[in-house]
Backbone bond lengths (Angstrom), bond angles and torsions (degrees), N, CA, C in turn:
res aa  C-N    CA-C-N  psi(-1)  N-CA   C-N-CA  omega(-1)  CA-C   N-CA-C  phi
1 X - - - 1.458 - - 1.523 109.24 -
2 X 1.311 117.42 134.48 1.458 122.54 179.97 1.530 110.11 -89.63
3 X 1.319 116.58 130.21 1.463 121.52 178.51 1.514 108.53 -97.73
4 X 1.296 116.30 121.71 1.465 121.66 -178.71 1.517 109.05 -101.66
5 X 1.313 116.06 126.07 1.457 120.33 179.17 1.516 109.94 -71.16
6 X 1.311 115.66 146.35 1.462 120.08 177.56 1.511 109.46 -72.72
7 X 1.360 118.48 158.16 1.466 121.15 177.22 1.520 112.39 -55.65
8 X 1.340 116.85 -36.17 1.460 120.30 -179.62 1.521 111.05 -63.73
9 X 1.353 116.31 -42.08 1.468 120.10 -179.66 1.522 111.30 -66.56
10 X 1.354 115.88 -36.40 1.451 119.93 -178.16 1.522 112.63 -69.57
11 X 1.337 116.06 -31.46 1.464 119.78 -175.63 1.529 112.61 -99.81
12 X 1.298 117.56 -0.97 1.463 120.37 -178.93 1.531 109.30 -64.65
13 X 1.328 118.39 124.10 1.473 120.45 -177.79 1.526 111.78 -75.25
14 X 1.320 115.81 164.24 1.449 120.13 171.06 1.522 108.30 -66.51
15 X 1.310 115.82 132.76 1.457 119.37 -175.13 1.530 111.49 -61.66
16 X 1.329 117.88 -40.47 1.466 119.41 -178.24 1.521 111.35 -60.88
17 X 1.336 116.79 -41.19 1.463 120.33 178.85 1.523 110.79 -69.34
18 X 1.308 117.10 -39.94 1.460 121.12 179.02 1.523 110.89 -60.74
19 X 1.330 117.28 -44.34 1.461 120.63 -178.82 1.527 111.43 -67.92
20 X 1.321 115.93 -41.70 1.469 119.43 -179.35 1.527 111.23 -66.53
21 X 1.313 116.62 -51.03 1.464 120.64 -175.31 1.525 112.34 -76.28
22 X 1.319 116.07 -32.45 1.464 119.38 -176.86 1.504 114.53 -77.62
23 X 1.338 118.06 -12.58 1.467 120.60 -178.10 1.527 112.10 -118.74
24 X 1.333 116.92 17.94 1.460 120.55 -176.01 1.527 112.02 -57.65
25 X 1.319 116.93 -47.62 1.468 120.43 -177.36 1.523 111.26 -63.96
26 X 1.328 116.29 -43.69 1.464 120.09 -179.47 1.528 110.89 -65.87
27 X 1.319 116.57 -38.17 1.461 121.42 178.20 1.523 110.23 -62.83
28 X 1.309 116.51 -46.18 1.465 121.08 -179.30 1.529 111.08 -62.38
29 X 1.324 116.49 -42.77 1.470 119.93 -179.44 1.524 111.37 -63.78
30 X 1.333 116.75 -39.72 1.465 120.26 -178.28 1.518 111.48 -68.73
31 X 1.332 117.74 -31.21 1.461 120.90 -176.34 1.520 113.10 -77.03
32 X 1.327 117.12 -26.61 1.460 119.39 -171.37 1.513 114.88 -87.33
33 X 1.320 118.01 44.15 1.464 120.65 -177.19 1.524 111.44 -88.52
34 X 1.328 115.43 149.60 1.467 120.61 176.68 1.521 110.82 -63.58
35 X 1.334 116.52 -37.19 1.462 119.42 -178.52 1.526 110.70 -60.27
36 X 1.345 116.59 -48.96 1.461 119.21 -177.88 1.526 111.02 -66.78
37 X 1.329 116.98 -37.35 1.464 120.04 177.59 1.523 111.03 -60.29
38 X 1.328 116.61 -46.39 1.460 121.24 -179.78 1.521 111.83 -69.02
39 X 1.325 116.45 -37.95 1.462 120.37 179.10 1.528 110.71 -61.96
40 X 1.323 116.33 -46.96 1.461 119.82 -176.83 1.519 112.38 -72.93
41 X 1.320 116.34 -16.05 1.464 120.00 174.48 1.528 111.18 -88.77
42 X 1.346 115.95 0.86 1.461 119.83 177.95 1.508 114.37 77.72
43 X 1.332 117.52 21.73 1.471 119.89 -174.92 1.528 113.65 -106.00
44 X 1.334 117.60 6.57 1.464 121.34 177.79 1.526 108.90 -100.64
45 X 1.321 116.85 137.72 1.465 121.19 -177.37 1.531 111.47 -70.68
46 X 1.320 114.84 166.94 1.460 120.25 176.29 1.526 110.59 -58.03
47 X 1.329 117.12 -40.20 1.469 120.32 179.94 1.523 110.59 -63.01
48 X 1.328 116.58 -43.39 1.458 119.74 179.92 1.513 112.25 -60.82
49 X 1.333 115.91 -41.76 1.459 118.81 179.11 1.523 110.90 -69.92
50 X 1.328 117.31 -35.90 1.470 120.60 177.51 1.522 110.83 -64.02
51 X 1.334 116.82 -36.37 1.466 120.12 176.24 1.529 109.65 -62.98
52 X 1.321 116.50 -45.64 1.465 121.23 178.51 1.530 110.64 -58.39
53 X 1.328 116.76 -47.42 1.462 120.14 178.74 1.530 111.69 -62.86
54 X 1.320 116.83 -36.92 1.463 120.49 179.74 1.525 110.94 -64.93
55 X 1.330 116.29 -37.58 1.469 120.16 175.82 1.524 110.18 -66.54
56 X 1.332 115.99 -44.76 1.460 119.67 179.04 1.521 111.60 -62.16
57 X 1.327 116.82 -34.65 1.456 118.78 -178.80 1.527 110.98 -60.18
58 X 1.313 116.15 -40.55 1.467 119.93 178.88 1.532 110.87 -64.34
59 X 1.325 116.50 -38.31 1.463 120.76 179.23 1.526 110.36 -64.96
60 X 1.324 116.85 -47.11 1.456 119.86 -178.07 1.528 111.83 -72.09
61 X 1.311 117.23 -29.21 1.464 119.22 174.93 1.525 109.81 -64.21
62 X 1.319 116.75 -40.76 1.469 120.50 178.01 1.525 110.61 -63.54
63 X 1.325 116.55 -37.95 1.459 120.63 179.76 1.526 112.10 -72.75
64 X 1.325 116.90 -46.98 1.462 120.86 -168.67 1.521 114.11 -92.99
65 X 1.306 117.84 -35.29 1.465 120.26 179.92 1.517 111.21 -94.49
66 X 1.317 116.32 -20.28 1.454 120.63 -178.12 1.502 113.17 -102.85
67 X 1.331 115.92 -83.29 1.455 121.12 -172.01 1.520 113.18 -62.29
68 X 1.330 117.78 -47.69 1.466 119.85 -177.14 1.524 111.22 -61.56
69 X 1.328 117.08 -37.77 1.457 120.46 -179.47 1.528 111.18 -63.59
70 X 1.332 116.34 -38.07 1.456 119.68 -178.21 1.525 112.83 -82.50
71 X 1.351 117.01 -14.48 1.462 120.80 -175.72 1.523 113.20 -114.06
72 X 1.331 116.85 14.16 1.463 121.00 -174.91 1.524 112.91 -57.09
73 X 1.330 117.76 -30.36 1.464 120.56 -179.53 1.528 112.10 -109.02
74 X 1.297 117.03 8.51 1.465 120.26 178.92 1.533 109.05 -65.39
75 X 1.341 118.69 135.67 1.471 120.22 -176.52 1.518 114.80 -64.02
76 X 1.302 118.11 -21.37 1.468 121.39 178.79 1.524 110.58 -97.38
77 X 1.314 117.38 -55.79 1.465 121.22 -175.02 1.524 112.54 -64.21
78 X 1.321 117.27 -34.75 1.473 119.99 -176.45 1.523 112.41 -63.88
79 X 1.323 117.76 -17.26 1.464 120.88 179.75 1.527 112.11 -69.37
80 X 1.336 117.08 -22.92 1.469 119.60 -177.96 1.524 113.14 -114.56
81 X 1.310 118.43 -21.36 1.463 120.87 -179.15 1.524 109.90 -62.67
82 X 1.328 115.87 127.44 1.463 121.17 -176.42 1.526 108.33 -150.82
83 X 1.325 118.73 114.31 1.470 121.35 -178.92 1.527 113.79 -56.20
84 X 1.336 117.69 -22.18 1.466 119.91 179.32 1.525 111.95 -66.69
85 X 1.320 116.72 -17.33 1.460 121.04 179.71 1.531 112.75 -89.96
86 X 1.317 117.53 -15.34 1.467 120.82 -172.63 1.524 111.66 -54.99
87 X 1.330 115.52 138.77 1.465 121.58 -174.20 1.521 114.09 -113.41
88 X 1.308 118.68 -9.34 1.464 119.78 -172.83 1.525 112.91 -58.82
89 X 1.307 117.57 -48.52 1.464 119.85 -178.59 1.521 110.92 -62.29
90 X 1.327 116.84 -38.47 1.464 120.69 178.96 1.526 111.03 -66.56
91 X 1.330 116.43 -41.54 1.467 119.64 178.12 1.524 110.46 -62.82
92 X 1.321 116.84 -42.01 1.465 120.13 179.26 1.532 111.29 -61.76
93 X 1.332 116.24 -40.45 1.461 119.84 177.88 1.527 110.61 -64.03
94 X 1.322 116.61 -41.55 1.467 120.07 179.20 1.516 111.44 -67.14
95 X 1.325 117.16 -40.53 1.465 120.13 179.58 1.527 110.94 -61.02
96 X 1.314 116.93 -38.63 1.462 119.97 177.45 1.530 110.32 -61.15
97 X 1.321 116.21 -40.39 1.464 120.64 179.23 1.532 111.76 -66.95
98 X 1.332 116.74 -40.04 1.461 120.72 -174.16 1.531 113.79 -88.37
99 X 1.310 117.81 4.14 1.459 118.99 175.03 1.503 115.35 118.11
100 X 1.321 117.77 4.04 1.459 120.49 176.17 1.516 112.77 96.12
101 X 1.354 117.09 163.49 1.460 121.20 178.45 1.522 111.30 -59.22
102 X 1.317 115.74 146.95 1.462 121.45 -179.22 1.523 108.68 -113.97
103 X 1.333 116.68 127.06 1.457 120.90 174.28 1.530 107.45 -74.85
104 X 1.302 116.28 106.11 1.460 121.15 -171.39 1.523 109.69 -132.12
105 X 1.316 116.55 126.87 1.465 121.23 177.21 1.526 108.07 -76.56
106 X 1.321 115.84 119.90 1.459 120.31 -176.47 1.523 110.91 -141.01
107 X 1.328 117.67 93.45 1.464 120.10 176.41 1.522 112.66 -57.60
108 X 1.340 117.14 -33.47 1.463 119.98 179.58 1.525 110.92 -65.30
109 X 1.333 116.65 -40.18 1.463 119.99 177.20 1.517 110.79 -68.35
110 X 1.331 116.91 -39.20 1.467 120.42 176.40 1.527 110.69 -56.27
111 X 1.348 115.69 -45.72 1.467 120.43 -178.94 1.523 111.13 -65.32
112 X 1.321 115.84 -38.79 1.463 121.24 -179.66 1.529 110.53 -64.00
113 X 1.322 116.28 -49.05 1.467 120.84 -179.47 1.531 110.51 -61.54
114 X 1.325 116.22 -41.92 1.463 120.14 179.39 1.524 111.13 -61.87
115 X 1.331 116.36 -38.94 1.464 120.41 179.74 1.532 110.52 -66.29
116 X 1.324 117.80 -39.87 1.468 120.64 177.46 1.523 110.51 -62.54
117 X 1.310 115.69 -42.80 1.467 119.74 -179.34 1.524 111.03 -62.35
118 X 1.324 116.83 -40.03 1.466 119.86 177.36 1.525 111.25 -69.64
119 X 1.329 116.00 -33.73 1.468 120.34 -178.55 1.519 112.35 -64.35
120 X 1.318 117.45 -24.15 1.461 120.82 -178.82 1.527 112.56 -67.49
121 X 1.329 117.16 -7.33 1.466 120.02 178.94 1.530 112.07 -69.85
122 X 1.332 116.92 -21.11 1.467 120.83 178.15 1.521 108.86 -143.13
123 X 1.316 116.40 134.88 1.457 120.45 -177.09 1.516 113.82 -57.92
124 X 1.316 117.69 -32.90 1.454 120.92 -178.52 1.514 113.38 -65.42
125 X 1.323 117.29 -41.48 1.461 119.40 178.98 1.531 110.90 -72.51
126 X 1.326 117.00 -31.18 1.463 118.32 173.62 1.523 110.32 -64.32
127 X 1.330 117.16 -41.44 1.467 121.08 178.38 1.523 110.41 -56.70
128 X 1.327 117.55 -37.63 1.465 120.91 179.26 1.526 110.72 -59.19
129 X 1.318 116.85 -43.07 1.470 120.89 179.05 1.520 110.85 -69.72
130 X 1.314 116.30 -43.19 1.466 121.76 -179.04 1.527 110.09 -61.48
131 X 1.313 116.21 -48.68 1.463 122.11 -179.80 1.530 111.39 -59.40
132 X 1.316 116.82 -47.59 1.461 120.62 -175.01 1.518 111.61 -65.29
133 X 1.304 117.90 -40.79 1.459 120.34 -178.14 1.525 111.23 -77.20
134 X 1.318 117.89 -57.28 1.463 119.66 -167.23 1.528 113.07 -76.02
135 X 1.330 117.84 -36.63 1.459 116.98 176.29 1.526 110.16 -68.48
136 X 1.327 116.46 -30.82 1.460 119.42 173.30 1.520 111.87 -66.46
137 X 1.327 116.10 -39.88 1.470 120.34 178.62 1.529 111.15 -63.10
138 X 1.326 115.94 -36.43 1.457 120.40 -179.05 1.530 112.35 -80.88
139 X 1.319 116.90 -10.45 1.460 120.71 -178.37 1.528 109.63 -107.92
140 X 1.330 117.34 -97.41 1.458 120.53 -179.13 1.512 113.90 -60.88
141 X 1.319 116.92 -26.44 1.455 119.85 179.62 1.510 113.00 -59.56
142 X 1.324 116.71 -31.52 1.463 120.05 179.57 1.526 110.89 -64.73
143 X 1.326 116.14 -41.64 1.469 120.79 178.40 1.520 110.98 -67.28
144 X 1.337 116.71 -38.67 1.462 120.59 179.24 1.524 110.05 -60.68
145 X 1.321 116.78 -44.13 1.465 120.10 179.45 1.515 112.21 -59.50
146 X 1.326 117.15 -41.94 1.470 120.39 179.71 1.527 111.49 -66.97
147 X 1.321 117.03 -40.03 1.466 120.17 179.40 1.520 111.37 -65.65
148 X 1.336 116.61 -43.59 1.468 119.80 178.47 1.523 110.78 -61.69
149 X 1.320 116.38 -44.56 1.466 120.10 179.83 1.525 110.70 -58.85
150 X 1.324 116.70 -38.64 1.464 120.13 -179.58 1.525 111.76 -73.16
151 X 1.327 117.41 -47.89 1.464 120.84 -174.99 1.521 112.68 -67.92
152 X 1.332 117.12 -31.73 1.468 120.60 -178.56 1.530 111.88 -102.92
153 X 1.337 116.28 5.01 1.464 121.07 178.71 1.527 110.59 51.20
154 X 1.317 116.27 56.41 1.461 121.46 -169.73 1.525 114.29 -87.66
155 X 1.312 117.75 -22.87 1.464 120.66 179.93 1.530 111.20 55.28
156 X 1.335 116.01 41.12 1.455 121.03 174.68 1.508 116.19 90.29
157 X 1.334 118.46 -12.17 1.468 120.84 -178.68 1.522 110.44 -90.41
158 X 1.333 116.17 151.63 1.459 120.17 172.62 1.509 116.27 79.52
159 X 1.331 117.83 4.61 1.467 120.22 -179.67 1.531 111.41 -129.13
160 X 1.324 115.93 33.51 1.470 120.22 178.73 1.524 111.29 -62.32
161 X 1.326 117.31 -28.95 1.460 121.74 -179.59 1.526 112.02 -54.66
162 X 1.318 116.23 -32.87 1.464 120.90 -175.36 1.526 112.80 -94.40
163 X 1.315 117.78 2.08 1.464 121.67 -177.47 1.531 110.36 -105.87
164 X 1.317 115.94 136.06 1.461 121.87 178.40 1.532 108.28 -124.14
165 X 1.317 117.88 79.04 1.468 120.41 -175.76 1.518 113.88 -60.68
166 X 1.341 117.42 -25.33 1.460 119.89 179.96 1.526 112.63 -88.05
167 X 1.340 116.04 -1.71 1.464 120.87 176.72 1.523 106.82 -128.69
168 X 1.332 117.77 77.42 1.464 120.89 -173.82 1.521 114.07 -66.44
169 X 1.333 117.08 -24.14 1.464 120.61 179.93 1.531 109.16 -123.84
170 X 1.344 116.83 93.22 1.469 119.96 -175.40 1.527 114.89 -60.37
171 X 1.337 118.08 -37.28 1.469 118.54 -174.52 1.523 113.27 -61.73
172 X 1.337 119.97 -50.50 1.469 118.52 176.96 1.524 112.45 -59.16
173 X 1.333 115.85 -35.94 1.464 119.02 179.06 1.518 109.99 -64.85
174 X 1.336 116.87 -45.69 1.469 120.38 -179.47 1.524 111.09 -63.97
175 X 1.322 116.87 -37.96 1.461 119.82 177.58 1.532 110.41 -62.30
176 X 1.332 116.48 -44.32 1.466 120.27 179.67 1.531 110.96 -66.76
177 X 1.323 116.22 -35.53 1.472 120.98 177.99 1.529 109.11 -61.94
178 X 1.332 116.67 -46.22 1.473 120.10 -179.87 1.530 110.61 -63.72
179 X 1.325 117.21 -35.27 1.463 119.77 176.60 1.523 110.92 -63.77
180 X 1.331 116.16 -38.24 1.466 119.17 177.66 1.533 110.68 -66.83
181 X 1.334 116.33 -37.82 1.468 119.17 175.17 1.523 111.02 -59.41
182 X 1.323 115.96 -46.20 1.458 120.85 -176.41 1.524 112.30 -66.42
183 X 1.329 116.20 -23.45 1.468 120.34 -178.96 1.533 112.81 -89.37
184 X 1.320 117.79 -3.20 1.461 119.58 -178.58 1.530 110.57 -63.66
185 X 1.332 117.18 140.31 1.471 121.03 -177.02 1.540 111.73 -79.80
186 X 1.325 116.14 69.85 1.463 121.44 -177.92 1.522 109.59 -118.97
187 X 1.319 116.04 136.78 1.461 118.16 174.87 1.533 109.14 -83.52
188 X 1.307 116.96 178.48 1.464 121.13 -174.53 1.524 111.90 -60.36
189 X 1.326 117.08 -40.31 1.467 120.26 -179.72 1.522 110.76 -66.50
190 X 1.319 116.82 -39.09 1.463 120.30 178.68 1.530 110.91 -68.75
191 X 1.314 117.26 -36.09 1.463 120.03 175.26 1.525 110.59 -60.15
192 X 1.319 116.94 -43.09 1.463 120.73 179.12 1.529 110.78 -64.51
193 X 1.304 115.67 -33.01 1.468 119.82 177.25 1.529 110.71 -66.24
194 X 1.331 116.57 -39.91 1.460 120.38 176.60 1.528 110.09 -65.22
195 X 1.327 116.88 -43.86 1.464 120.64 178.95 1.529 111.04 -60.27
196 X 1.315 117.46 -42.74 1.466 120.31 178.99 1.526 110.83 -59.94
197 X 1.333 116.38 -37.78 1.460 119.90 179.16 1.523 111.24 -69.90
198 X 1.348 116.86 -38.68 1.463 120.42 176.52 1.524 110.08 -59.45
199 X 1.306 116.82 -44.77 1.470 120.16 177.91 1.520 110.13 -60.64
200 X 1.333 116.08 -40.63 1.457 119.77 178.10 1.514 112.34 -63.82
201 X 1.338 116.94 -37.00 1.467 120.89 179.13 1.526 110.29 -64.61
202 X 1.333 117.17 -43.25 1.459 119.27 177.46 1.530 110.61 -62.19
203 X 1.324 116.44 -35.23 1.461 119.57 176.00 1.518 112.06 -64.61
204 X 1.329 116.66 -38.70 1.461 120.88 177.38 1.526 111.02 -65.60
205 X 1.321 116.29 -41.16 1.466 120.30 175.90 1.528 110.33 -61.66
206 X 1.328 115.48 -43.81 1.458 119.63 179.14 1.511 112.36 -61.29
207 X 1.332 116.71 -39.54 1.468 120.69 178.58 1.522 111.07 -64.71
208 X 1.334 116.61 -38.93 1.465 120.12 177.90 1.521 110.69 -64.62
209 X 1.326 116.61 -44.72 1.460 119.83 179.39 1.532 111.43 -64.87
210 X 1.328 117.10 -37.50 1.468 119.63 177.49 1.525 110.70 -63.30
211 X 1.311 115.64 -41.15 1.463 121.00 178.52 1.527 110.60 -62.14
212 X 1.326 116.30 -45.00 1.460 120.66 179.42 1.533 111.12 -68.20
213 X 1.320 116.41 -37.72 1.465 120.23 -179.54 1.523 111.44 -62.72
214 X 1.322 116.69 -34.93 1.463 120.37 -179.64 1.521 112.31 -65.71
215 X 1.336 116.67 -19.54 1.463 120.46 -178.31 1.534 113.29 -103.48
216 X 1.322 115.68 8.82 1.460 120.06 -178.30 1.531 114.25 -55.53
217 X 1.334 120.24 -39.50 1.471 118.64 -178.27 1.522 114.27 -55.42
218 X 1.328 117.08 -28.61 1.471 119.40 -179.65 1.517 112.50 -88.26
219 X 1.336 116.64 -2.84 1.463 120.50 -176.85 1.519 112.77 -119.34
220 X 1.312 117.50 26.77 1.461 120.08 177.13 1.526 109.54 -75.90
221 X 1.298 116.80 139.09 1.468 120.29 177.00 1.525 110.33 -69.78
222 X 1.309 116.38 118.32 1.456 120.49 -178.42 1.539 112.25 -73.12
223 X 1.342 115.82 -25.38 1.452 117.97 -177.43 1.525 112.75 -73.89
224 X 1.351 116.21 -3.27 1.464 119.23 178.10 1.511 111.93 -96.82
225 X 1.333 117.38 -8.91 1.477 120.31 -176.96 1.510 110.57 -92.71
C-alpha cells in the first residue's frame, strides 16, 4: 500500500530555517541595545557588567535548574538538552571575578524567568528558549567574549560564560543541533507555536537590555575619564 503525505506535511518547512528566518526582525531589535554597544566598547563599569551577569544567572538557573530538570525525559525537549551547554557554573566563576553577584531589582528579568517557567509546560516552548539562548551563546557570544577580553585587558579571566571547553568546534555542533530541531515530531501548527515563543524570547531579551540601557549613566567606567 502506498502512503501519500498530506499537503501540510509536504509543505512543512524545516524548523531550524523557520526559526532563523521567522525571527530575523526580533533578533535584530534585541541586538541593537545601547547597553551592549557600550559594553563592547569597554565603557561599562565592572559593577554594570556584574549586574548584567546577575540577571543572566537567574535566566540560566530557570533554564538549567528548573525547566531542563523537569524535561530531561520529554520526547521533544530532551533532543536539545545537553549538559555541555550549561552556563551556570561559568557565570558563577565570572561573577566572582567581577565582584560577586549583585542584588538588583529587575522587572525584565522577573518577566523572563516567569516565561521560562511557564514554557516548561510543553517541550516545544522550552526548545524555543533553549535554542534562542544557547545557539546565540555559541554564535555571537563567542565574538562578545573576545571583545570583552580585549577592551578590559582580561587575559582570559572573567569571560568563562563565553567559553565552551567541551564543544571545541561550535560550527559542527550547531549544525547537528539544527538537524535535531528539524527532526522534532512537530506538525506545522506546533512549529508556528515554537516560532511565536522564539519571537517572545527575543522580546524578553530586548526588554532586559532596555532596562539596563536606562541605567547606563551610573555604570560609566571612571578610569576612562
